[in-house]
Residue, then its C-alpha position, 0 to 999 in steps of 0.5 A: x874728100x870726094x870722087x868722079x869716076x868716069x866709068x865710060x873711060x875707066x877713069x877717076x879724079x880723088x878730090x882732097x880739098x872742097x874745091x881745087x881752084x882754076x889754075x891752083x894745081x901747079x905740079x903734076x908727077x906721074x906714078x905708074x902702080x906696081x902691075x903696071x895696070x894703072x896710072x896715076x897722075x899726083x896734082x899739087x900747090x905751089x906749097x906742095x900739098x896734094x890736093x888729087x889723084x887722077x887715075x887712068x884704070x880706076x876699076x884695078x886701082x881702086x875699091x869697087x865701092x868707091x868707083x859706086x859711090x855716087x858724085x856729090x853734086x856740085 
């Protein structure tokens, strides 16, 4: 698992697999967080496995220590 955080736009992507190939995320499910301070989009593959989570309003939804980690280099 790794997290990419865009501080300027307050968005994060939590990747649950080592790499998501182009076109692998075939289904997206939008979820609103309690209180409506952030929006989540869950990315699933063809088999229904959760690949990653896009978080808009990341500071409101994720612990600060996750957002302060340096993203791993590809």
